[in-house]
C-alpha positions in Angstrom: -38.9 20.6 -9.2 -38.4 20.2 -5.5 -35.2 18.8 -4.0 -37.3 16.0 -2.4 -38.1 14.7 -5.9 -34.4 14.2 -6.5 -33.4 12.6 -3.2 -36.5 10.7 -1.8 -38.1 8.5 -4.4 -41.5 6.9 -3.7 -41.4 3.2 -2.5 -37.6 3.0 -2.3 -35.5 3.0 -5.5 -36.8 5.0 -8.5 -37.6 3.2 -11.8 -35.7 4.0 -14.9 -38.8 5.9 -16.2 -38.8 8.1 -13.0 -35.1 8.9 -13.6 -35.6 9.8 -17.2 -38.0 12.6 -16.3 -35.1 14.6 -14.9 -34.4 17.0 -17.8 -32.4 19.7 -16.2 -30.5 20.8 -19.3 -29.3 24.4 -19.0 -30.7 24.7 -15.5 -29.0 26.9 -12.9 -28.4 24.8 -9.8 -25.5 26.7 -8.5 -25.0 26.2 -4.8 -27.8 23.6 -4.6 -27.8 21.0 -1.9 -28.2 17.7 -3.8 -26.6 15.3 -1.4 -27.3 11.7 -2.4 -29.5 12.9 -5.3 -30.8 10.2 -7.6 -30.1 11.5 -11.0 -29.4 8.4 -13.1 -29.9 9.0 -16.8 -30.6 12.7 -16.0 -30.0 15.3 -18.7 -27.8 18.1 -17.2 -26.2 19.2 -20.4 -25.0 22.8 -20.1 -26.4 23.1 -16.6 -24.6 25.2 -14.0 -23.9 23.2 -10.8 -21.0 25.4 -9.5 -20.5 25.1 -5.8 -23.3 22.5 -5.5 -23.2 19.9 -2.8 -23.6 16.6 -4.6 -21.9 14.2 -2.1 -22.9 10.6 -2.7 -25.2 11.5 -5.6 -26.0 8.8 -8.2 -25.3 10.3 -11.6 -24.8 7.1 -13.5 -25.4 7.4 -17.2 -26.2 11.1 -16.8 -25.6 13.5 -19.7 -23.5 16.4 -18.4 -21.8 17.6 -21.5 -20.5 21.2 -21.2 -21.8 21.5 -17.6 -20.3 24.0 -15.2 -19.2 22.0 -12.3 -16.6 24.5 -10.8 -16.0 23.8 -7.1 -18.8 21.2 -7.0 -18.6 18.6 -4.2 -18.9 15.2 -5.7 -17.2 13.2 -3.0 -18.2 9.5 -3.2 -20.6 10.2 -6.1 -21.4 7.4 -8.5 -20.8 8.7 -12.0 -20.5 5.4 -13.9 -20.7 6.0 -17.7 -21.5 9.7 -17.2 -20.9 12.0 -20.2 -18.8 14.9 -18.9 -17.1 15.8 -22.2 -16.2 19.5 -22.4 -17.4 20.0 -18.8 -15.7 22.5 -16.5 -14.7 20.8 -13.2 -12.2 23.5 -12.0 -11.5 22.9 -8.3 -14.1 20.1 -8.1 -13.9 17.7 -5.2 -14.1 14.2 -6.7 -12.5 12.2 -3.8 -13.5 8.6 -3.8 -15.9 9.1 -6.7 -16.7 6.3 -9.1 -16.0 7.6 -12.6 -15.6 4.2 -14.3 -16.1 4.4 -18.1 -16.9 8.1 -17.8 -16.3 10.3 -20.8 -14.2 13.3 -19.8 -12.8 14.2 -23.2 -11.7 17.8 -23.4 -12.9 18.4 -19.8 -11.2 20.9 -17.5 -10.1 19.5 -14.2 -7.7 22.2 -13.0 -6.9 21.9 -9.3 -9.6 19.1 -8.9 -9.2 16.8 -5.9 -9.3 13.3 -7.3 -7.8 11.4 -4.5 -8.9 7.7 -4.4 -11.2 8.2 -7.4 -11.8 5.4 -9.8 -11.4 6.3 -13.4 -11.0 2.7 -14.7 -11.7 2.6 -18.5 -12.5 6.4 -18.5 -12.0 8.5 -21.6 -9.7 11.4 -20.8 -8.7 12.4 -24.4 -7.2 15.9 -24.2 -8.6 16.6 -20.8 -6.7 19.1 -18.6 -5.8 17.9 -15.1 -3.2 20.6 -14.4 -2.6 21.1 -10.7 -5.0 18.3 -9.8 -4.5 16.1 -6.8 -4.3 12.6 -8.4 -2.9 10.7 -5.4 -4.2 7.1 -5.3 -6.2 7.7 -8.5 -7.0 4.6 -10.5 -6.6 5.1 -14.3 -6.5 1.4 -15.1 -7.3 0.9 -18.9 -8.2 4.6 -19.2 -7.6 6.4 -22.5 -5.2 9.2 -21.5 -4.0 10.3 -25.0 -3.3 14.0 -24.9 -4.0 14.3 -21.2 -2.4 17.4 -19.6 -1.1 16.9 -16.1 1.3 19.7 -15.4 2.0 20.4 -11.7 -0.3 17.6 -10.7 0.3 15.5 -7.5 0.8 11.9 -8.7 1.8 9.8 -5.7 0.5 6.2 -5.8 -1.2 6.9 -9.2 -2.3 3.6 -10.8 -2.1 3.4 -14.6 -2.4 0.0 -16.4 -2.7 0.0 -20.2 
């Protein structure tokens, strides 16, 4: 599948059916340039996206369970209701990303840069954010039971239960 198919849909916005065709489960996309990729509803379960450039990508409703997202650049990405349970986001750049209602249970977010990210109503059950930069992170109504945050930077963290 060419990169063009992921970033330049025909006639403007892709239809839901066009998005559903993106079955990239288990794919090795390490280091890929997927800036502003349109991957709504995509299946990326178990995919390797380490060091990929996904700035501004739309990954709403994507299935990314157990994906390798180490050192991925997801600045400004839209990940509304994305399934990231058991995903590895070690050193990921999630600044200003929309992670509202995203499932991050048991995810690894060691040393992730999450400044100004929106995790409103996200599920972070037993996720590990050790050493993460959580300044100005919005965790309003997020489920943070069992969340590990040792050595994290927490200035201006917003948590409303």
